[in-house]
CHARMM-style PDB file with segment names, atoms N, HN, CA, C and O in Angstrom:
ATOM      1  N   MET     1       0.833  -1.200   0.000  1.00  0.00      PROA
ATOM      2  CA  MET     1       0.000   0.000   0.000  1.00  0.00      PROA
ATOM      3  C   MET     1       0.874   1.259   0.000  1.00  0.00      PROA
ATOM      4  O   MET     1       0.532   2.249  -0.647  1.00  0.00      PROA
ATOM      5  N   GLN     2       1.975   1.227   0.705  1.00  0.00      PROA
ATOM      6  HN  GLN     2       2.253   0.423   1.231  1.00  0.00      PROA
ATOM      7  CA  GLN     2       2.856   2.391   0.775  1.00  0.00      PROA
ATOM      8  C   GLN     2       3.363   2.779  -0.607  1.00  0.00      PROA
ATOM      9  O   GLN     2       3.485   3.965  -0.914  1.00  0.00      PROA
ATOM     10  N   HSD     3       3.656   1.796  -1.431  1.00  0.00      PROA
ATOM     11  HN  HSD     3       3.557   0.833  -1.181  1.00  0.00      PROA
ATOM     12  CA  HSD     3       4.168   2.061  -2.766  1.00  0.00      PROA
ATOM     13  C   HSD     3       3.188   2.885  -3.596  1.00  0.00      PROA
ATOM     14  O   HSD     3       3.589   3.842  -4.258  1.00  0.00      PROA
ATOM     15  N   SER     4       1.919   2.523  -3.566  1.00  0.00      PROA
ATOM     16  HN  SER     4       1.594   1.746  -3.028  1.00  0.00      PROA
ATOM     17  CA  SER     4       0.933   3.242  -4.376  1.00  0.00      PROA
ATOM     18  C   SER     4       0.762   4.673  -3.877  1.00  0.00      PROA
ATOM     19  O   SER     4       0.576   5.586  -4.681  1.00  0.00      PROA
ATOM     20  N   PHE     5       0.824   4.880  -2.565  1.00  0.00      PROA
ATOM     21  HN  PHE     5       0.976   4.138  -1.912  1.00  0.00      PROA
ATOM     22  CA  PHE     5       0.719   6.240  -2.031  1.00  0.00      PROA
ATOM     23  C   PHE     5       1.876   7.091  -2.518  1.00  0.00      PROA
ATOM     24  O   PHE     5       1.685   8.249  -2.891  1.00  0.00      PROA
ATOM     25  N   GLU     6       3.060   6.533  -2.517  1.00  0.00      PROA
ATOM     26  HN  GLU     6       3.215   5.592  -2.214  1.00  0.00      PROA
ATOM     27  CA  GLU     6       4.234   7.285  -2.959  1.00  0.00      PROA
ATOM     28  C   GLU     6       4.096   7.686  -4.421  1.00  0.00      PROA
ATOM     29  O   GLU     6       4.454   8.806  -4.785  1.00  0.00      PROA
ATOM     30  N   LYS     7       3.590   6.801  -5.259  1.00  0.00      PROA
ATOM     31  HN  LYS     7       3.299   5.891  -4.964  1.00  0.00      PROA
ATOM     32  CA  LYS     7       3.403   7.117  -6.675  1.00  0.00      PROA
ATOM     33  C   LYS     7       2.382   8.233  -6.855  1.00  0.00      PROA
ATOM     34  O   LYS     7       2.601   9.158  -7.637  1.00  0.00      PROA
ATOM     35  N   VAL     8       1.272   8.148  -6.135  1.00  0.00      PROA
ATOM     36  HN  VAL     8       1.094   7.396  -5.500  1.00  0.00      PROA
ATOM     37  CA  VAL     8       0.226   9.177  -6.233  1.00  0.00      PROA
ATOM     38  C   VAL     8       0.757  10.512  -5.722  1.00  0.00      PROA
ATOM     39  O   VAL     8       0.548  11.548  -6.354  1.00  0.00      PROA
ATOM     40  N   ALA     9       1.439  10.492  -4.584  1.00  0.00      PROA
ATOM     41  HN  ALA     9       1.609   9.651  -4.071  1.00  0.00      PROA
ATOM     42  CA  ALA     9       1.987  11.732  -4.023  1.00  0.00      PROA
ATOM     43  C   ALA     9       2.984  12.366  -4.987  1.00  0.00      PROA
ATOM     44  O   ALA     9       2.943  13.576  -5.210  1.00  0.00      PROA
ATOM     45  N   PHE    10       3.871  11.570  -5.557  1.00  0.00      PROA
ATOM     46  HN  PHE    10       3.904  10.587  -5.376  1.00  0.00      PROA
ATOM     47  CA  PHE    10       4.840  12.092  -6.510  1.00  0.00      PROA
ATOM     48  C   PHE    10       4.133  12.709  -7.716  1.00  0.00      PROA
ATOM     49  O   PHE    10       4.510  13.791  -8.168  1.00  0.00      PROA
ATOM     50  N   SER    11       3.122  12.035  -8.234  1.00  0.00      PROA
ATOM     51  HN  SER    11       2.816  11.156  -7.867  1.00  0.00      PROA
ATOM     52  CA  SER    11       2.383  12.540  -9.387  1.00  0.00      PROA
ATOM     53  C   SER    11       1.727  13.883  -9.083  1.00  0.00      PROA
ATOM     54  O   SER    11       1.792  14.809  -9.892  1.00  0.00      PROA
ATOM     55  N   HSD    12       1.096  13.988  -7.917  1.00  0.00      PROA
ATOM     56  HN  HSD    12       1.043  13.236  -7.259  1.00  0.00      PROA
ATOM     57  CA  HSD    12       0.437  15.247  -7.551  1.00  0.00      PROA
ATOM     58  C   HSD    12       1.447  16.366  -7.324  1.00  0.00      PROA
ATOM     59  O   HSD    12       1.242  17.494  -7.773  1.00  0.00      PROA
ATOM     60  N   ILE    13       2.518  16.058  -6.639  1.00  0.00      PROA
ATOM     61  HN  ILE    13       2.684  15.142  -6.274  1.00  0.00      PROA
ATOM     62  CA  ILE    13       3.541  17.079  -6.397  1.00  0.00      PROA
ATOM     63  C   ILE    13       4.143  17.549  -7.713  1.00  0.00      PROA
ATOM     64  O   ILE    13       4.381  18.743  -7.898  1.00  0.00      PROA
ATOM     65  N   SER    14       4.387  16.624  -8.621  1.00  0.00      PROA
ATOM     66  HN  SER    14       4.193  15.654  -8.471  1.00  0.00      PROA
ATOM     67  CA  SER    14       4.911  16.983  -9.935  1.00  0.00      PROA
ATOM     68  C   SER    14       3.949  17.905 -10.680  1.00  0.00      PROA
ATOM     69  O   SER    14       4.373  18.883 -11.296  1.00  0.00      PROA
ATOM     70  N   SER    15       2.651  17.591 -10.623  1.00  0.00      PROA
ATOM     71  HN  SER    15       2.308  16.796 -10.122  1.00  0.00      PROA
ATOM     72  CA  SER    15       1.643  18.438 -11.280  1.00  0.00      PROA
ATOM     73  C   SER    15       1.598  19.828 -10.661  1.00  0.00      PROA
ATOM     74  O   SER    15       1.475  20.826 -11.371  1.00  0.00      PROA
ATOM     75  N   ILE    16       1.698  19.890  -9.343  1.00  0.00      PROA
ATOM     76  HN  ILE    16       1.799  19.080  -8.767  1.00  0.00      PROA
ATOM     77  CA  ILE    16       1.676  21.178  -8.653  1.00  0.00      PROA
ATOM     78  C   ILE    16       2.907  22.008  -9.034  1.00  0.00      PROA
ATOM     79  O   ILE    16       2.784  23.201  -9.314  1.00  0.00      PROA
ATOM     80  N   LEU    17       4.079  21.392  -9.046  1.00  0.00      PROA
ATOM     81  HN  LEU    17       4.179  20.423  -8.819  1.00  0.00      PROA
ATOM     82  CA  LEU    17       5.302  22.125  -9.412  1.00  0.00      PROA
ATOM     83  C   LEU    17       5.260  22.611 -10.859  1.00  0.00      PROA
ATOM     84  O   LEU    17       5.715  23.715 -11.159  1.00  0.00      PROA
ATOM     85  N   THR    18       4.716  21.791 -11.753  1.00  0.00      PROA
ATOM     86  HN  THR    18       4.347  20.894 -11.509  1.00  0.00      PROA
ATOM     87  CA  THR    18       4.574  22.204 -13.154  1.00  0.00      PROA
ATOM     88  C   THR    18       3.660  23.411 -13.257  1.00  0.00      PROA
ATOM     89  O   THR    18       3.965  24.367 -13.970  1.00  0.00      PROA
ATOM     90  N   ALA    19       2.535  23.371 -12.545  1.00  0.00      PROA
ATOM     91  HN  ALA    19       2.288  22.594 -11.966  1.00  0.00      PROA
ATOM     92  CA  ALA    19       1.603  24.503 -12.568  1.00  0.00      PROA
ATOM     93  C   ALA    19       2.266  25.759 -12.007  1.00  0.00      PROA
ATOM     94  O   ALA    19       2.114  26.845 -12.567  1.00  0.00      PROA
ATOM     95  N   MET    20       2.995  25.614 -10.914  1.00  0.00      PROA
ATOM     96  HN  MET    20       3.118  24.732 -10.459  1.00  0.00      PROA
ATOM     97  CA  MET    20       3.666  26.773 -10.318  1.00  0.00      PROA
ATOM     98  C   MET    20       4.714  27.344 -11.274  1.00  0.00      PROA
ATOM     99  O   MET    20       4.853  28.563 -11.378  1.00  0.00      PROA
ATOM    100  N   ASN    21       5.446  26.485 -11.967  1.00  0.00      PROA
ATOM    101  HN  ASN    21       5.333  25.495 -11.882  1.00  0.00      PROA
ATOM    102  CA  ASN    21       6.445  26.950 -12.927  1.00  0.00      PROA
ATOM    103  C   ASN    21       5.804  27.683 -14.104  1.00  0.00      PROA
ATOM    104  O   ASN    21       6.453  28.504 -14.752  1.00  0.00      PROA
ATOM    105  N   ASN    22       4.539  27.390 -14.382  1.00  0.00      PROA
ATOM    106  HN  ASN    22       4.012  26.722 -13.857  1.00  0.00      PROA
ATOM    107  CA  ASN    22       3.799  28.058 -15.450  1.00  0.00      PROA
ATOM    108  C   ASN    22       2.959  29.218 -14.933  1.00  0.00      PROA
ATOM    109  O   ASN    22       2.038  29.678 -15.608  1.00  0.00      PROA
ATOM    110  N   SER    23       3.283  29.689 -13.727  1.00  0.00      PROA
ATOM    111  HN  SER    23       4.031  29.316 -13.178  1.00  0.00      PROA
ATOM    112  CA  SER    23       2.588  30.811 -13.076  1.00  0.00      PROA
ATOM    113  C   SER    23       1.091  30.555 -12.915  1.00  0.00      PROA
ATOM    114  O   SER    23       0.286  31.482 -13.008  1.00  0.00      PROA
ATOM    115  N   GLN    24       0.725  29.321 -12.679  1.00  0.00      PROA
ATOM    116  HN  GLN    24       1.379  28.568 -12.603  1.00  0.00      PROA
ATOM    117  CA  GLN    24      -0.666  28.967 -12.426  1.00  0.00      PROA
ATOM    118  C   GLN    24      -0.862  28.748 -10.922  1.00  0.00      PROA
ATOM    119  O   GLN    24       0.088  28.479 -10.186  1.00  0.00      PROA
ATOM    120  N   ILE    25      -2.098  28.867 -10.497  1.00  0.00      PROA
ATOM    121  HN  ILE    25      -2.870  29.085 -11.095  1.00  0.00      PROA
ATOM    122  CA  ILE    25      -2.420  28.599  -9.102  1.00  0.00      PROA
ATOM    123  C   ILE    25      -2.545  27.092  -8.929  1.00  0.00      PROA
ATOM    124  O   ILE    25      -3.191  26.414  -9.728  1.00  0.00      PROA
ATOM    125  N   ALA    26      -1.927  26.584  -7.888  1.00  0.00      PROA
ATOM    126  HN  ALA    26      -1.403  27.134  -7.239  1.00  0.00      PROA
ATOM    127  CA  ALA    26      -1.963  25.137  -7.657  1.00  0.00      PROA
ATOM    128  C   ALA    26      -2.129  24.857  -6.166  1.00  0.00      PROA
ATOM    129  O   ALA    26      -1.738  25.661  -5.320  1.00  0.00      PROA
ATOM    130  N   GLY    27      -2.700  23.736  -5.874  1.00  0.00      PROA
ATOM    131  HN  GLY    27      -3.017  23.083  -6.561  1.00  0.00      PROA
ATOM    132  CA  GLY    27      -2.859  23.333  -4.478  1.00  0.00      PROA
ATOM    133  C   GLY    27      -3.174  21.858  -4.402  1.00  0.00      PROA
ATOM    134  O   GLY    27      -3.425  21.214  -5.421  1.00  0.00      PROA
ATOM    135  N   GLY    28      -3.163  21.335  -3.222  1.00  0.00      PROA
ATOM    136  HN  GLY    28      -2.959  21.858  -2.395  1.00  0.00      PROA
ATOM    137  CA  GLY    28      -3.474  19.922  -3.044  1.00  0.00      PROA
ATOM    138  C   GLY    28      -3.800  19.627  -1.597  1.00  0.00      PROA
ATOM    139  O   GLY    28      -3.345  20.318  -0.685  1.00  0.00      PROA
ATOM    140  N   ILE    29      -4.582  18.607  -1.405  1.00  0.00      PROA
ATOM    141  HN  ILE    29      -4.952  18.046  -2.146  1.00  0.00      PROA
ATOM    142  CA  ILE    29      -4.900  18.108  -0.072  1.00  0.00      PROA
ATOM    143  C   ILE    29      -4.488  16.644  -0.058  1.00  0.00      PROA
ATOM    144  O   ILE    29      -4.930  15.859  -0.897  1.00  0.00      PROA
ATOM    145  N   PHE    30      -3.651  16.287   0.885  1.00  0.00      PROA
ATOM    146  HN  PHE    30      -3.292  16.925   1.567  1.00  0.00      PROA
ATOM    147  CA  PHE    30      -3.163  14.919   0.979  1.00  0.00      PROA
ATOM    148  C   PHE    30      -3.589  14.330   2.321  1.00  0.00      PROA
ATOM    149  O   PHE    30      -3.260  14.869   3.378  1.00  0.00      PROA
ATOM    150  N   CYS    31      -4.300  13.253   2.269  1.00  0.00      PROA
ATOM    151  HN  CYS    31      -4.567  12.815   1.410  1.00  0.00      PROA
ATOM    152  CA  CYS    31      -4.769  12.593   3.483  1.00  0.00      PROA
ATOM    153  C   CYS    31      -4.423  11.113   3.425  1.00  0.00      PROA
ATOM    154  O   CYS    31      -4.871  10.404   2.524  1.00  0.00      PROA
ATOM    155  N   ASP    32      -3.643  10.652   4.364  1.00  0.00      PROA
ATOM    156  HN  ASP    32      -3.279  11.227   5.096  1.00  0.00      PROA
ATOM    157  CA  ASP    32      -3.372   9.230   4.484  1.00  0.00      PROA
ATOM    158  C   ASP    32      -4.306   8.707   5.559  1.00  0.00      PROA
ATOM    159  O   ASP    32      -4.043   8.868   6.750  1.00  0.00      PROA
ATOM    160  N   LEU    33      -5.387   8.086   5.146  1.00  0.00      PROA
ATOM    161  HN  LEU    33      -5.601   7.954   4.178  1.00  0.00      PROA
ATOM    162  CA  LEU    33      -6.439   7.696   6.073  1.00  0.00      PROA
ATOM    163  C   LEU    33      -6.313   6.258   6.567  1.00  0.00      PROA
ATOM    164  O   LEU    33      -7.190   5.773   7.282  1.00  0.00      PROA
ATOM    165  N   GLN    34      -5.260   5.590   6.205  1.00  0.00      PROA
ATOM    166  HN  GLN    34      -4.548   5.984   5.624  1.00  0.00      PROA
ATOM    167  CA  GLN    34      -5.091   4.208   6.620  1.00  0.00      PROA
ATOM    168  C   GLN    34      -5.052   4.120   8.149  1.00  0.00      PROA
ATOM    169  O   GLN    34      -4.145   4.659   8.784  1.00  0.00      PROA
ATOM    170  N   LYS    35      -6.010   3.460   8.714  1.00  0.00      PROA
ATOM    171  HN  LYS    35      -6.747   3.023   8.198  1.00  0.00      PROA
ATOM    172  CA  LYS    35      -6.170   3.246  10.158  1.00  0.00      PROA
ATOM    173  C   LYS    35      -6.386   4.541  10.936  1.00  0.00      PROA
ATOM    174  O   LYS    35      -6.365   4.515  12.167  1.00  0.00      PROA
ATOM    175  N   ALA    36      -6.588   5.639  10.282  1.00  0.00      PROA
ATOM    176  HN  ALA    36      -6.605   5.661   9.283  1.00  0.00      PROA
ATOM    177  CA  ALA    36      -6.733   6.915  10.980  1.00  0.00      PROA
ATOM    178  C   ALA    36      -7.981   6.958  11.844  1.00  0.00      PROA
ATOM    179  O   ALA    36      -7.978   7.589  12.901  1.00  0.00      PROA
ATOM    180  N   PHE    37      -9.034   6.306  11.419  1.00  0.00      PROA
ATOM    181  HN  PHE    37      -9.036   5.793  10.560  1.00  0.00      PROA
ATOM    182  CA  PHE    37     -10.303   6.400  12.130  1.00  0.00      PROA
ATOM    183  C   PHE    37     -10.437   5.384  13.246  1.00  0.00      PROA
ATOM    184  O   PHE    37     -11.440   5.387  13.959  1.00  0.00      PROA
ATOM    185  N   ASP    38      -9.445   4.506  13.417  1.00  0.00      PROA
ATOM    186  HN  ASP    38      -8.630   4.503  12.837  1.00  0.00      PROA
ATOM    187  CA  ASP    38      -9.496   3.527  14.501  1.00  0.00      PROA
ATOM    188  C   ASP    38      -9.282   4.175  15.864  1.00  0.00      PROA
ATOM    189  O   ASP    38      -9.672   3.605  16.883  1.00  0.00      PROA
ATOM    190  N   CYS    39      -8.673   5.344  15.899  1.00  0.00      PROA
ATOM    191  HN  CYS    39      -8.356   5.807  15.072  1.00  0.00      PROA
ATOM    192  CA  CYS    39      -8.345   5.960  17.186  1.00  0.00      PROA
ATOM    193  C   CYS    39      -8.984   7.335  17.373  1.00  0.00      PROA
ATOM    194  O   CYS    39      -8.592   8.077  18.273  1.00  0.00      PROA
ATOM    195  N   VAL    40      -9.954   7.681  16.544  1.00  0.00      PROA
ATOM    196  HN  VAL    40     -10.273   7.078  15.813  1.00  0.00      PROA
ATOM    197  CA  VAL    40     -10.592   8.990  16.621  1.00  0.00      PROA
ATOM    198  C   VAL    40     -12.089   8.814  16.879  1.00  0.00      PROA
ATOM    199  O   VAL    40     -12.748   8.004  16.226  1.00  0.00      PROA
ATOM    200  N   ASN    41     -12.613   9.572  17.828  1.00  0.00      PROA
ATOM    201  HN  ASN    41     -12.078  10.229  18.358  1.00  0.00      PROA
ATOM    202  CA  ASN    41     -14.048   9.569  18.070  1.00  0.00      PROA
ATOM    203  C   ASN    41     -14.743  10.224  16.880  1.00  0.00      PROA
ATOM    204  O   ASN    41     -14.476  11.384  16.564  1.00  0.00      PROA
ATOM    205  N   HSD    42     -15.623   9.493  16.228  1.00  0.00      PROA
ATOM    206  HN  HSD    42     -15.840   8.551  16.485  1.00  0.00      PROA
ATOM    207  CA  HSD    42     -16.235   9.975  14.992  1.00  0.00      PROA
ATOM    208  C   HSD    42     -17.084  11.221  15.205  1.00  0.00      PROA
ATOM    209  O   HSD    42     -17.089  12.107  14.350  1.00  0.00      PROA
ATOM    210  N   ARG    43     -17.793  11.311  16.307  1.00  0.00      PROA
ATOM    211  HN  ARG    43     -17.789  10.592  17.001  1.00  0.00      PROA
ATOM    212  CA  ARG    43     -18.624  12.490  16.573  1.00  0.00      PROA
ATOM    213  C   ARG    43     -17.744  13.728  16.720  1.00  0.00      PROA
ATOM    214  O   ARG    43     -18.059  14.786  16.175  1.00  0.00      PROA
ATOM    215  N   ILE    44     -16.642  13.595  17.457  1.00  0.00      PROA
ATOM    216  HN  ILE    44     -16.387  12.735  17.900  1.00  0.00      PROA
ATOM    217  CA  ILE    44     -15.720  14.728  17.637  1.00  0.00      PROA
ATOM    218  C   ILE    44     -15.124  15.125  16.288  1.00  0.00      PROA
ATOM    219  O   ILE    44     -15.008  16.313  15.986  1.00  0.00      PROA
ATOM    220  N   LEU    45     -14.748  14.140  15.483  1.00  0.00      PROA
ATOM    221  HN  LEU    45     -14.841  13.175  15.728  1.00  0.00      PROA
ATOM    222  CA  LEU    45     -14.191  14.427  14.157  1.00  0.00      PROA
ATOM    223  C   LEU    45     -15.189  15.208  13.300  1.00  0.00      PROA
ATOM    224  O   LEU    45     -14.823  16.194  12.660  1.00  0.00      PROA
ATOM    225  N   LEU    46     -16.440  14.768  13.288  1.00  0.00      PROA
ATOM    226  HN  LEU    46     -16.737  13.967  13.808  1.00  0.00      PROA
ATOM    227  CA  LEU    46     -17.460  15.462  12.487  1.00  0.00      PROA
ATOM    228  C   LEU    46     -17.718  16.876  13.007  1.00  0.00      PROA
ATOM    229  O   LEU    46     -17.951  17.796  12.224  1.00  0.00      PROA
ATOM    230  N   ASP    47     -17.676  17.046  14.332  1.00  0.00      PROA
ATOM    231  HN  ASP    47     -17.486  16.298  14.969  1.00  0.00      PROA
ATOM    232  CA  ASP    47     -17.829  18.395  14.900  1.00  0.00      PROA
ATOM    233  C   ASP    47     -16.684  19.306  14.462  1.00  0.00      PROA
ATOM    234  O   ASP    47     -16.906  20.476  14.149  1.00  0.00      PROA
ATOM    235  N   LYS    48     -15.464  18.776  14.437  1.00  0.00      PROA
ATOM    236  HN  LYS    48     -15.284  17.826  14.691  1.00  0.00      PROA
ATOM    237  CA  LYS    48     -14.310  19.575  14.008  1.00  0.00      PROA
ATOM    238  C   LYS    48     -14.376  19.892  12.519  1.00  0.00      PROA
ATOM    239  O   LYS    48     -14.003  20.985  12.093  1.00  0.00      PROA
ATOM    240  N   VAL    49     -14.848  18.937  11.733  1.00  0.00      PROA
ATOM    241  HN  VAL    49     -15.151  18.048  12.079  1.00  0.00      PROA
ATOM    242  CA  VAL    49     -15.017  19.174  10.295  1.00  0.00      PROA
ATOM    243  C   VAL    49     -15.940  20.364  10.086  1.00  0.00      PROA
ATOM    244  O   VAL    49     -15.653  21.247   9.277  1.00  0.00      PROA
ATOM    245  N   GLN    50     -17.048  20.384  10.816  1.00  0.00      PROA
ATOM    246  HN  GLN    50     -17.281  19.667  11.472  1.00  0.00      PROA
ATOM    247  CA  GLN    50     -18.002  21.495  10.699  1.00  0.00      PROA
ATOM    248  C   GLN    50     -17.383  22.784  11.226  1.00  0.00      PROA
ATOM    249  O   GLN    50     -17.550  23.838  10.613  1.00  0.00      PROA
ATOM    250  N   PHE    51     -16.674  22.719  12.346  1.00  0.00      PROA
ATOM    251  HN  PHE    51     -16.538  21.863  12.844  1.00  0.00      PROA
ATOM    252  CA  PHE    51     -16.050  23.897  12.945  1.00  0.00      PROA
ATOM    253  C   PHE    51     -15.086  24.573  11.972  1.00  0.00      PROA
ATOM    254  O   PHE    51     -15.032  25.801  11.903  1.00  0.00      PROA
ATOM    255  N   TYR    52     -14.329  23.778  11.224  1.00  0.00      PROA
ATOM    256  HN  TYR    52     -14.373  22.780  11.280  1.00  0.00      PROA
ATOM    257  CA  TYR    52     -13.352  24.335  10.289  1.00  0.00      PROA
ATOM    258  C   TYR    52     -13.957  24.723   8.949  1.00  0.00      PROA
ATOM    259  O   TYR    52     -13.235  25.075   8.015  1.00  0.00      PROA
ATOM    260  N   GLY    53     -15.278  24.660   8.853  1.00  0.00      PROA
ATOM    261  HN  GLY    53     -15.864  24.374   9.611  1.00  0.00      PROA
ATOM    262  CA  GLY    53     -15.955  25.188   7.671  1.00  0.00      PROA
ATOM    263  C   GLY    53     -16.060  24.229   6.507  1.00  0.00      PROA
ATOM    264  O   GLY    53     -16.357  24.643   5.386  1.00  0.00      PROA
ATOM    265  N   ILE    54     -15.820  22.964   6.753  1.00  0.00      PROA
ATOM    266  HN  ILE    54     -15.578  22.628   7.663  1.00  0.00      PROA
ATOM    267  CA  ILE    54     -15.980  21.982   5.678  1.00  0.00      PROA
ATOM    268  C   ILE    54     -17.451  21.593   5.630  1.00  0.00      PROA
ATOM    269  O   ILE    54     -18.006  21.087   6.605  1.00  0.00      PROA
ATOM    270  N   ASP    55     -18.068  21.834   4.487  1.00  0.00      PROA
ATOM    271  HN  ASP    55     -17.617  22.245   3.695  1.00  0.00      PROA
ATOM    272  CA  ASP    55     -19.482  21.508   4.375  1.00  0.00      PROA
ATOM    273  C   ASP    55     -19.801  21.052   2.961  1.00  0.00      PROA
ATOM    274  O   ASP    55     -18.896  20.818   2.160  1.00  0.00      PROA
ATOM    275  N   GLY    56     -21.054  20.928   2.662  1.00  0.00      PROA
ATOM    276  HN  GLY    56     -21.789  21.118   3.312  1.00  0.00      PROA
ATOM    277  CA  GLY    56     -21.467  20.517   1.328  1.00  0.00      PROA
ATOM    278  C   GLY    56     -21.186  19.053   1.072  1.00  0.00      PROA
ATOM    279  O   GLY    56     -21.276  18.217   1.972  1.00  0.00      PROA
ATOM    280  N   LYS    57     -20.844  18.758  -0.165  1.00  0.00      PROA
ATOM    281  HN  LYS    57     -20.771  19.437  -0.895  1.00  0.00      PROA
ATOM    282  CA  LYS    57     -20.654  17.368  -0.590  1.00  0.00      PROA
ATOM    283  C   LYS    57     -19.489  16.692   0.124  1.00  0.00      PROA
ATOM    284  O   LYS    57     -19.549  15.497   0.414  1.00  0.00      PROA
ATOM    285  N   PHE    58     -18.433  17.445   0.409  1.00  0.00      PROA
ATOM    286  HN  PHE    58     -18.384  18.416   0.174  1.00  0.00      PROA
ATOM    287  CA  PHE    58     -17.283  16.832   1.076  1.00  0.00      PROA
ATOM    288  C   PHE    58     -17.634  16.412   2.499  1.00  0.00      PROA
ATOM    289  O   PHE    58     -17.244  15.333   2.946  1.00  0.00      PROA
ATOM    290  N   LYS    59     -18.374  17.271   3.215  1.00  0.00      PROA
ATOM    291  HN  LYS    59     -18.691  18.147   2.852  1.00  0.00      PROA
ATOM    292  CA  LYS    59     -18.805  16.915   4.571  1.00  0.00      PROA
ATOM    293  C   LYS    59     -19.741  15.715   4.525  1.00  0.00      PROA
ATOM    294  O   LYS    59     -19.642  14.820   5.364  1.00  0.00      PROA
ATOM    295  N   THR    60     -20.645  15.688   3.558  1.00  0.00      PROA
ATOM    296  HN  THR    60     -20.726  16.415   2.876  1.00  0.00      PROA
ATOM    297  CA  THR    60     -21.558  14.558   3.409  1.00  0.00      PROA
ATOM    298  C   THR    60     -20.788  13.274   3.139  1.00  0.00      PROA
ATOM    299  O   THR    60     -21.140  12.216   3.660  1.00  0.00      PROA
ATOM    300  N   LEU    61     -19.740  13.361   2.328  1.00  0.00      PROA
ATOM    301  HN  LEU    61     -19.454  14.221   1.904  1.00  0.00      PROA
ATOM    302  CA  LEU    61     -18.912  12.197   2.042  1.00  0.00      PROA
ATOM    303  C   LEU    61     -18.248  11.676   3.316  1.00  0.00      PROA
ATOM    304  O   LEU    61     -18.236  10.470   3.560  1.00  0.00      PROA
ATOM    305  N   ILE    62     -17.703  12.571   4.118  1.00  0.00      PROA
ATOM    306  HN  ILE    62     -17.713  13.551   3.919  1.00  0.00      PROA
ATOM    307  CA  ILE    62     -17.058  12.166   5.373  1.00  0.00      PROA
ATOM    308  C   ILE    62     -18.081  11.534   6.304  1.00  0.00      PROA
ATOM    309  O   ILE    62     -17.815  10.484   6.888  1.00  0.00      PROA
ATOM    310  N   GLU    63     -19.253  12.159   6.451  1.00  0.00      PROA
ATOM    311  HN  GLU    63     -19.469  13.012   5.976  1.00  0.00      PROA
ATOM    312  CA  GLU    63     -20.306  11.609   7.304  1.00  0.00      PROA
ATOM    313  C   GLU    63     -20.742  10.230   6.826  1.00  0.00      PROA
ATOM    314  O   GLU    63     -20.949   9.321   7.630  1.00  0.00      PROA
ATOM    315  N   SER    64     -20.877  10.083   5.528  1.00  0.00      PROA
ATOM    316  HN  SER    64     -20.709  10.822   4.874  1.00  0.00      PROA
ATOM    317  CA  SER    64     -21.278   8.807   4.957  1.00  0.00      PROA
ATOM    318  C   SER    64     -20.242   7.727   5.255  1.00  0.00      PROA
ATOM    319  O   SER    64     -20.592   6.591   5.575  1.00  0.00      PROA
ATOM    320  N   TYR    65     -18.991   8.085   5.150  1.00  0.00      PROA
ATOM    321  HN  TYR    65     -18.708   9.008   4.890  1.00  0.00      PROA
ATOM    322  CA  TYR    65     -17.916   7.123   5.409  1.00  0.00      PROA
ATOM    323  C   TYR    65     -17.930   6.663   6.869  1.00  0.00      PROA
ATOM    324  O   TYR    65     -17.665   5.497   7.159  1.00  0.00      PROA
ATOM    325  N   LEU    66     -18.237   7.577   7.776  1.00  0.00      PROA
ATOM    326  HN  LEU    66     -18.452   8.525   7.540  1.00  0.00      PROA
ATOM    327  CA  LEU    66     -18.182   7.261   9.203  1.00  0.00      PROA
ATOM    328  C   LEU    66     -19.458   6.642   9.744  1.00  0.00      PROA
ATOM    329  O   LEU    66     -19.456   6.111  10.854  1.00  0.00      PROA
ATOM    330  N   THR    67     -20.545   6.695   8.990  1.00  0.00      PROA
ATOM    331  HN  THR    67     -20.546   7.127   8.088  1.00  0.00      PROA
ATOM    332  CA  THR    67     -21.824   6.159   9.461  1.00  0.00      PROA
ATOM    333  C   THR    67     -21.755   4.640   9.552  1.00  0.00      PROA
ATOM    334  O   THR    67     -21.270   3.964   8.645  1.00  0.00      PROA
ATOM    335  N   SER    68     -22.248   4.130  10.660  1.00  0.00      PROA
ATOM    336  HN  SER    68     -22.642   4.680  11.397  1.00  0.00      PROA
ATOM    337  CA  SER    68     -22.317   2.681  10.920  1.00  0.00      PROA
ATOM    338  C   SER    68     -20.936   2.028  10.956  1.00  0.00      PROA
ATOM    339  O   SER    68     -20.795   0.843  10.654  1.00  0.00      PROA
ATOM    340  N   ARG    69     -19.940   2.791  11.319  1.00  0.00      PROA
ATOM    341  HN  ARG    69     -20.054   3.753  11.565  1.00  0.00      PROA
ATOM    342  CA  ARG    69     -18.599   2.233  11.491  1.00  0.00      PROA
ATOM    343  C   ARG    69     -18.281   2.244  12.972  1.00  0.00      PROA
ATOM    344  O   ARG    69     -18.918   2.967  13.738  1.00  0.00      PROA
ATOM    345  N   TYR    70     -17.325   1.471  13.377  1.00  0.00      PROA
ATOM    346  HN  TYR    70     -16.807   0.883  12.755  1.00  0.00      PROA
ATOM    347  CA  TYR    70     -16.989   1.379  14.783  1.00  0.00      PROA
ATOM    348  C   TYR    70     -15.480   1.354  14.977  1.00  0.00      PROA
ATOM    349  O   TYR    70     -14.711   1.066  14.059  1.00  0.00      PROA
ATOM    350  N   GLN    71     -15.087   1.667  16.208  1.00  0.00      PROA
ATOM    351  HN  GLN    71     -15.711   1.901  16.954  1.00  0.00      PROA
ATOM    352  CA  GLN    71     -13.684   1.686  16.548  1.00  0.00      PROA
ATOM    353  C   GLN    71     -13.285   0.356  17.154  1.00  0.00      PROA
ATOM    354  O   GLN    71     -14.115  -0.323  17.759  1.00  0.00      PROA
ATOM    355  N   LYS    72     -12.028  -0.025  17.000  1.00  0.00      PROA
ATOM    356  HN  LYS    72     -11.354   0.526  16.509  1.00  0.00      PROA
ATOM    357  CA  LYS    72     -11.505  -1.255  17.601  1.00  0.00      PROA
ATOM    358  C   LYS    72     -10.689  -0.916  18.811  1.00  0.00      PROA
ATOM    359  OT1 LYS    72     -10.155  -1.811  19.467  1.00  0.00      PROA
TER     360      LYS     72
END
């Protein structure tokens, strides 16, 4: 799994650097979610997502992912 993440990260970073070299606006969000939700209270996470202004389809996606899931 680590190998595929490295390839994706390299590809995105390369695209961002190319855009910056062409005086374009570039950005990226990188999230390694592997096992991340095993140690986080989902309600607190969703409250923080809302607090930081994440809403709309992305917030719905996060809520959907966390619904009916449990911690180990």
